[in-house]
C-alpha positions in Angstrom: -74.9 -46.2 -95.8 -72.1 -47.9 -93.8 -71.4 -48.0 -90.1 -68.0 -48.4 -88.3 -67.3 -51.3 -86.0 -64.7 -49.3 -84.2 -64.9 -45.5 -84.6 -62.0 -44.7 -82.3 -59.6 -47.1 -84.0 -60.6 -45.7 -87.5 -60.2 -42.1 -86.4 -56.8 -42.9 -84.8 -55.8 -44.7 -88.0 -56.8 -41.7 -90.1 -54.3 -39.5 -88.1 -51.6 -42.1 -88.3 -52.1 -42.6 -92.0 -51.8 -38.9 -92.7 -50.1 -37.2 -89.7 -49.0 -34.1 -91.4 -52.5 -33.4 -92.7 -53.9 -34.2 -89.3 -51.7 -31.7 -87.5 -52.5 -29.0 -90.1 -56.2 -29.4 -89.4 -56.2 -30.2 -85.6 -53.3 -28.0 -84.4 -52.5 -25.4 -87.0 -50.8 -23.1 -84.4 -48.0 -25.6 -83.9 -48.1 -27.7 -87.0 -45.1 -27.8 -89.4 -45.3 -25.2 -92.2 -46.1 -26.6 -95.6 -42.5 -26.1 -96.8 -40.9 -27.5 -93.7 -38.9 -30.7 -94.2 -40.0 -32.9 -91.3 -40.2 -36.5 -90.2 -43.2 -37.5 -88.1 -42.8 -40.6 -86.0 -45.8 -42.2 -84.1 -44.9 -43.1 -80.5 -45.4 -46.8 -79.9 -48.5 -47.3 -77.9 -47.0 -50.1 -75.9 -44.5 -47.7 -74.3 -47.2 -45.3 -73.1 -49.5 -48.2 -72.0 -46.7 -49.4 -69.8 -46.4 -46.0 -68.2 -50.1 -44.9 -68.1 -52.0 -48.2 -67.9 -55.7 -47.8 -68.4 -55.3 -44.0 -68.5 -54.0 -44.3 -72.1 -57.0 -44.3 -74.3 -57.8 -45.4 -77.9 -58.0 -41.9 -79.2 -54.7 -40.8 -77.7 -52.2 -40.3 -80.6 -48.7 -39.2 -79.6 -46.6 -37.9 -82.5 -42.9 -36.9 -82.6 -42.1 -34.2 -85.2 -38.5 -33.8 -86.2 -37.3 -30.9 -88.4 -34.5 -32.5 -90.5 -32.6 -29.2 -91.0 -32.6 -28.5 -87.2 -34.4 -25.2 -87.6 -36.7 -26.2 -84.7 -36.3 -28.5 -81.8 -38.2 -31.8 -82.0 -41.8 -31.4 -80.8 -44.0 -34.0 -79.3 -47.7 -33.7 -80.0 -50.1 -35.2 -77.4 -53.3 -35.5 -79.4 -56.2 -36.6 -77.3 -59.6 -37.1 -79.0 -62.8 -37.3 -77.0 -66.1 -38.2 -78.7 -68.0 -37.6 -75.4 -67.1 -34.1 -74.0 -68.3 -35.1 -70.6 -65.5 -37.7 -70.3 -62.8 -35.2 -71.1 -60.3 -34.8 -68.2 -57.8 -32.0 -68.0 -55.9 -33.9 -65.3 -55.6 -37.0 -67.5 -54.3 -34.9 -70.4 -51.7 -33.2 -68.1 -50.6 -36.7 -66.9 -50.4 -37.9 -70.5 -48.1 -34.9 -71.4 -46.0 -35.4 -68.4 -45.4 -39.1 -69.3 -44.5 -38.1 -72.9 -42.0 -35.4 -71.6 -40.4 -38.0 -69.4 -40.3 -40.6 -72.1 -38.5 -38.3 -74.5 -36.6 -36.3 -71.9 -38.0 -33.0 -73.3 -40.1 -30.1 -72.3 -41.3 -29.5 -75.9 -44.8 -31.0 -75.8 -47.9 -29.6 -77.5 -51.1 -30.9 -75.9 -54.2 -30.9 -78.2 -57.7 -31.8 -77.1 -59.9 -32.8 -80.1 -63.7 -32.7 -79.9 -65.7 -33.9 -83.0 -69.0 -32.7 -81.6 -70.1 -29.3 -80.2 -69.1 -28.5 -76.7 -68.1 -25.6 -74.4 -64.4 -25.0 -74.5 -62.6 -26.4 -71.5 -60.4 -23.9 -69.7 -56.9 -24.5 -68.4 -56.2 -26.7 -65.4 -54.9 -24.7 -62.4 -53.3 -26.5 -59.4 -52.4 -24.7 -56.2 -53.4 -23.6 -52.8 -55.6 -20.9 -51.4 -52.6 -18.5 -51.5 -51.0 -19.4 -54.8 -51.3 -21.1 -58.1 -48.4 -23.5 -58.7 -49.3 -25.2 -61.9 -51.2 -23.8 -64.9 -51.7 -26.3 -67.6 -52.9 -24.9 -71.0 -53.7 -26.9 -74.1 -54.8 -26.4 -77.7 -58.5 -27.1 -78.3 -59.8 -28.2 -81.7 -63.6 -28.2 -81.8 -64.4 -29.5 -85.3 -67.9 -28.0 -85.1 -66.3 -24.5 -84.9 -64.6 -25.0 -88.3 -66.5 -24.0 -91.5 -67.0 -26.8 -94.0 -67.0 -24.1 -96.8 -63.3 -23.5 -96.1 -62.4 -27.2 -96.7 -64.8 -28.4 -99.4 -62.1 -28.6 -102.1 -59.1 -29.1 -99.8 -56.4 -31.6 -100.7 -56.2 -32.4 -97.0 -57.8 -35.9 -96.7 -58.2 -35.6 -92.9 -60.2 -32.4 -93.4 -62.3 -34.0 -96.1 -63.2 -36.9 -93.9 -64.2 -34.5 -91.1 -66.4 -32.2 -93.2 -69.6 -33.5 -91.7 -68.3 -32.6 -88.2 -67.9 -29.0 -89.3 -70.4 -26.1 -89.4 -72.1 -26.1 -92.8 -70.9 -22.6 -93.8 -73.9 -22.1 -96.0 -73.8 -25.6 -97.6 -76.4 -28.2 -97.0 -75.7 -31.5 -95.3 -75.9 -33.5 -98.6 -73.5 -31.2 -100.4 -71.0 -31.5 -97.5 -71.4 -35.3 -97.4 -70.7 -35.4 -101.2 -67.6 -33.3 -100.9 -66.3 -35.6 -98.1 -66.9 -38.7 -100.2 -65.4 -37.1 -103.3 -62.3 -36.1 -101.4 -61.7 -39.6 -100.1 -62.2 -41.1 -103.5 -59.8 -38.6 -105.1 -57.1 -38.4 -102.4 -56.8 -41.9 -101.0 -55.7 -44.7 -103.4 -55.5 -47.5 -100.8 -58.7 -49.6 -100.8 -58.6 -50.5 -97.1 -58.1 -46.9 -96.0 -60.9 -45.8 -98.3 -63.3 -48.2 -96.6 -62.3 -46.9 -93.1 -62.6 -43.3 -94.1 -66.0 -43.8 -95.8 -67.2 -45.5 -92.6 -66.2 -42.4 -90.6 -68.0 -40.1 -93.0 -71.2 -42.1 -92.7 -71.0 -42.0 -88.9 -70.3 -38.3 -88.8 -73.0 -37.3 -91.4 -75.8 -39.5 -90.1 -77.9 -38.8 -93.2 -81.6 -39.6 -93.1 -83.1 -41.9 -95.6 -84.5 -38.9 -97.4 -81.0 -37.3 -97.5 -79.5 -40.6 -98.9 -82.0 -40.6 -101.7 -81.3 -36.9 -102.3 -77.6 -37.6 -102.4 -78.0 -40.4 -105.0 -80.2 -38.2 -107.2 -77.9 -35.1 -107.0 -74.6 -36.9 -107.1 -75.0 -40.1 -109.1 -71.4 -40.3 -110.3 -70.1 -40.0 -106.7 -72.6 -42.5 -105.4 -71.6 -45.0 -108.1 -67.9 -44.4 -107.5 -68.5 -45.0 -103.8 -70.3 -48.3 -104.3 -67.5 -49.4 -106.7 -64.8 -48.4 -104.2 -66.5 -50.5 -101.5 -67.3 -53.5 -103.7 -64.7 -56.4 -103.3 -63.0 -57.4 -106.6 -64.8 -60.1 -108.5 -68.2 -59.3 -107.2 
């Protein structure tokens, strides 16, 4: 099985490659409806790095969503991924959103904290004095481990298929979930470079044992061969 040289960059690239699918999975409460005609624009990282410095992290993915028919105001999504829940900072996320609001001169910002691994849900950030609360900062939380893999096994959402191993099994064993993730990438992503990145992520998330790898190859020989073929450079 493969490993990823830079997990954060690959996860960020997955979101940027498929922003609409990413929002549907990670922030369904605010994501565009399937029939909405929208344009999704990534915010240049350099602009936020100039404002936030080292506080801007590799898993921060700001996206500007514009409804072309004007039915909704443009909305900025402040996606903040955190592979280590102990490092998550509500104050940093609030600062991140404030910088985006200033950059776009808007108050339409949807903060989303993404946790690939199980963790206790962080509550809102409340700033104030002994007498009064002055600021209450709430944000959407996507804990992938709370999602059921059974709901997404046959989804045409490639972001969901890559993240199947992060989800609760939903009655399906780890090898079956892994096979569905690989099958989804092979069916939904035609670009060879992207396929390689996504398969790297699936391997990292699944962490199959040697026994499970052998089981996968026995139970899903067609998928296993297709995966090898997809990762083999032309002419080899």
